[in-house]
N, C-alpha and C positions, 0 to 999 in steps of 0.2 A: 453503498458505501462499505468499505472493508477495512478493518483495523488490524494491524499485525504488530504485536509487541515482541521484540527480541528478548531472548533469555539473558540472565544476568550471572553467569559464573565469574569467578575471579580472573582477572587478566594478568596477574603476576606470577612469579615463580613459586613453587611450592614452599611452604614453611616446614622446617623440620620440627617435628613434635617430640619433645623429650618428656620426662616424667615430672618435671618441675616447671611451674609457671605462675605468673602473677596475673590476676584478672584486672584489666582496665575497662572502665565504663564511663559514659558521659551522658547526662540527660539533656545537655545543650550543646548541639553541634550545628554550626552555621556555615553556609556557603553564600558569599556575597551578601551577608546580613540576613539571610533567610534560613529557615530550617533546612538542613540537608535532606533532599528527597530520599524516598525509599529507593534502594539500589545503589546508593553512594557506597564507595569503597573506602574502608579505613585500614590503612597499613601501618605497622609499628616496626621501628628499626632500632638496632642497638648503635653504639658510637662508631662501629666500623661500617655503618650503612648496610648492615645485614638484616634483611626482612625476617622477623622472628615472630610476627603475629599479624592476623588479618581477620576482618569481618565485613559483612555487608549489611548496610542499614535496612532494617525491616520495619521500623516505625520512624516516620519523619521526625528529624531533629534530635535523634539520640542513637547512641550505639550501646550495646549491653555485652557484658561477660566476654570480652575479647582477651583470649589467653595469649600472653606474650611469654614465649618459652625460653628457659634457660639453656645455656650451652650443654650439649650432651657429652658428659665425660667419658662415656663408653665409645665414642667415635673419635678419630684422630682429627677431624676437621673441626674448624670453628663454625658452629651452626646455631648459635643462640646467644642470649644476653647473659651477663654475669651479675651477681649481687652488687649493687651500688651503681650500675650503669644508668646513665641518663637516657631515656627512651624518647625518640622523636617520632612524629606521625605525619603521614601524608594522607590527603583526602583526594581521591581520584587522581593520584600520582603527583599532586602538588603539595609542597611542604605547608603544613598547617601549624598554627600557633596554639600551644597548650596553655589553657587559662584556668587551670586548677578546678577545684580548691586544693587538691593534693598535688604534691610534686610528681612529675613524670619520672620516677625512679623505679628501677627493678629492685624490690626490697628483699623479700624472702618468700619461699614457696607458699602458695595458697592465699596470699594477701589480696585485698581488693583495693584498687586505687581509683578514685573519682577524678578524672581529668577531662574537662570539657575542651572542645576544639573549635577553632575558627579558621577559615581560609577564604581568600578572595582571588579570583582570577577571571579571565575573559572566557565566556562561553559563546561559541559561534559555530555555524554549520554552513556548508555550501552544497549545491546540488547541480549536477550536470545532466540535463535531460537528453533522451535520444531524439532521433529525427522522427517525424510523423510516418504513419505506416498505412498499409493497405490490407484489407481482409476480405473474406468471402463469407456468405451466409453459412451458418452451422459450422464455423471454423474458429480459430483463435489466432491472435497476434501477440507476440511477446516483445516487450520493451525492457531495455536494461538502463537503469538510472544509476549514477555514481554519486554516493553520498560521502562528503569529506568533512572531517572534523577539523575546522580551522581555528578552534579555540586552543586554550592552554592546558586543559585537563582532559583526562580520560572521560569519554561520554558514551552513552548508548542512546538509541533512538526509538521513538514511537513512529511507526510508518502507517500511513493511511492512503488508500486509493478509492476514488469515487468516479462514477460514470455519469455524465450529464443527461444521457438518454436512458439510464437505468440498465445498461448492459451489465452482465456479470463480470466481475474483475477478481483476480486472485493474486496475492503476493506470494510468489513461489519460494523465495528465500532470501537470506542475507548472510552476513557474517555470523556463523553458528555461535560464537562466543557472545555476540551482542555488543561487545565493547569496541569502540573505535578510538585509537590512541591519537594524540595530536598530530596532525599532518598526514594521517592515514585515511584511506577511503574504503568503503564497501560497495559491492556491486549488488543492486537489488533488481530482480526480475519481476515484472508485473505482467500478468497475462490477461488479455482482453478477449472476452468471448463474443463473437459477432452472432446475434440471434438469427435463427432460421428465416424469420420473416423480414430481415433487413433488406431495404431496397438498394438497387445499384446506385452508386454515387451518394448514398446517404452517409452522413458523417456523425461521429461521436467524439466528444472531448472528455478524455479521462485526465483527472487531475491527481498528481501524486504528491503527497506532503510528507515532510519529515520534521519532527518536533524533538527538541532535546529533552530527555527525561530529567536532566538536572535544572532546567529552567524552561517552563512551559511557554514563556514569552518568546523563546528563540525557535523560530520556525521558518522553513523555507518550502516552497512548492513550485511545481511546473506543470504545464499542460502538455498533452500529446494528442494529436487528432488521428483517428482511425477513419479511413474512407472505404466504403464498401466498393469492390471492384466494379467498374462500369461495364465490364463484360459479363457480369453475373447473370443479367436477364437474358442475353444472347445465348449463354451457355446452358440455361435451364431447359430441360425437356418438360414442357408444361402439361404433361400427361401423368396422372397417377392411376394406374390400372385399377379398376374396381371402384374408383372414387369419382374423378372428374377428368375432363380434357379442356384445356384453355387454349384457344387458337390465337394467332397473330392477327391483330386488327387489320382492317382493310377499308379503304386504301391507307397506305402508310408510306410517306408522310400524308397528312390529310388537311383539308380545308373545304368547307367548314365542319363537315361531320365525318364520323368513322363508325364502323360496325365491329363489335366484338362478339364473337361466338363462343359458347361454352356448352359442354355436355355433362350432365349428371348421370351417374350410373346407379344412383339410389337417392332416395328422398333424404334431404339434409338441410340444415340451416346454413345460409351462406352469406357472404358480403363480397360485393364486387365494387371496388372504389379505385379512384384515380389519385395519384400523389405527384408532387412536384419533386424536383432533384434533391431537395433537402429534407424529404420525408414527410412534408405537410400534406395532409388530405385535402384535395381540391374539390372532389365531387364524389358522392355515393350513387352509383348506378343501380345496384340491386342490393336489398337487404331483407333477410328473413328466410322462412321456410319455402323450399322449392321442391317439386316432385321430380322423379326420374324423367329424363328427356333432354332434348337439345333446345338451346335458347340463343337468340340474337338480340343484342342491345345496341341501340344507336345513341352515340354521344354527340352532342352539338358544340363541344368545346367551351362549355360554360361551367361556372362553379355552382354550388348548391344554391346560391342566391340568384342564379340566372344571369350572372355577369360574365361576359366574355373573358377568357383568360389569354395571357400573352403567348406569343410564338415560343416554341422551345421543346425540350425533351420532357416527357411525362411517363409515368409507369402506371399500369393498371394491374391490380392484385386481386385474385380470387382466393378467399379465405374460408375454411370451414373450422369446425372445432378442433381438428387435429392437423390439418394440412393448409398450406398456402403456396400459391405459385404467382410469380411476377413476370410481366412482359413489358418491353419498352416500345414507346410510340413517339411520333414527332408531329407537332401541330405547326404548320407553316403557313403564315398569312402573307 
C-alpha cells in the first residue's frame, strides 16, 4: 500500500503586505458542523472583495494570527482594507459566516479580533479510471487517473494505491499545488511494477483511492487490472550462464505425463513448481538443495494431493535465491 499526500500551498492570488494590519483569529471554525480540518484555507476580504489576508489551518477547528493588511498608501493601487471596513471571510473559497464574539471590523493597526467562522457546503469527488493494462516481468505499467472536485469548495486530496498481489506501486505525481478548485480535475499517474517472477497471464488488481482532506467520509476508488503478457514465457531464454538451464518440457502438449529437464552449473537451493494461469501453485516437483549436474523430472499432471488437474495451459518455474525462469506447457486430455 502506498499513501501520497499532496502539498497544501495557498491557491489564491497573493496578498499585498503593507506595514499595518489587524490580527484576526478564531478558536472555533467549523465546516458542515465539524471542526475545519488541517489544511483548510481562510481568506479575508475588504468591502471591495479584495483579498487582504490569508492563512492555512494548522490545528483542526481554529485559525490563529491571520494578518489582514491595510491599504498601502505608498502605492497608487487599492491593495488593502481601510479603518472601519467590514471584513468578510471565505473558507476554501466559500463565503463563511462570522460568529464573533468580536465584530469583523478593521479597527486600527496591531489590534487582535476574535472572529469565529462557520461554513456549510457540499463536498464531493469523482474519479475517472484508465483501461486495464498489460505488463512484462521486471517492467512497469503506468496508469493515469483523473480526479475531479465535484463539490462546491476548494479541496485537496489524499491519494492511496495498493496492489492485491503485493506488487510495488508508486504514485508519480498530481497537481503540484495540491488544491483542486470546484469543477476542475487533476491527472494522477500511478506506476505498477511487475515483479521479475511474475507468470505469463498472471493478473494483479491495483486499487486507487481518493479521499477528501476536508471530509474523510468522502472517498472514491477504482480498480485497474494488470495482466502479465502471455508471450513472456515464450520470449524468455531459460538459460542463465553459470547458474542453470531450464529446457522446454516434452512432449508438449502432453497427456498423461511430461518430462522437464534442467541443468545446474553449481550446487544451489532450488524450487521447481507448476502454476496455473492465475498464478496459483499446482504442484511442487523439486524443492531443496541440489548438486551440480543435469536432472530430469517427470510430471504426471496431478497436484500435490495426487488429484488429476484439468486440461489447460500451465507454467513451470525454476527458482533459486537470486534467479527464476518460467516456461509454458499444455495439458491436453
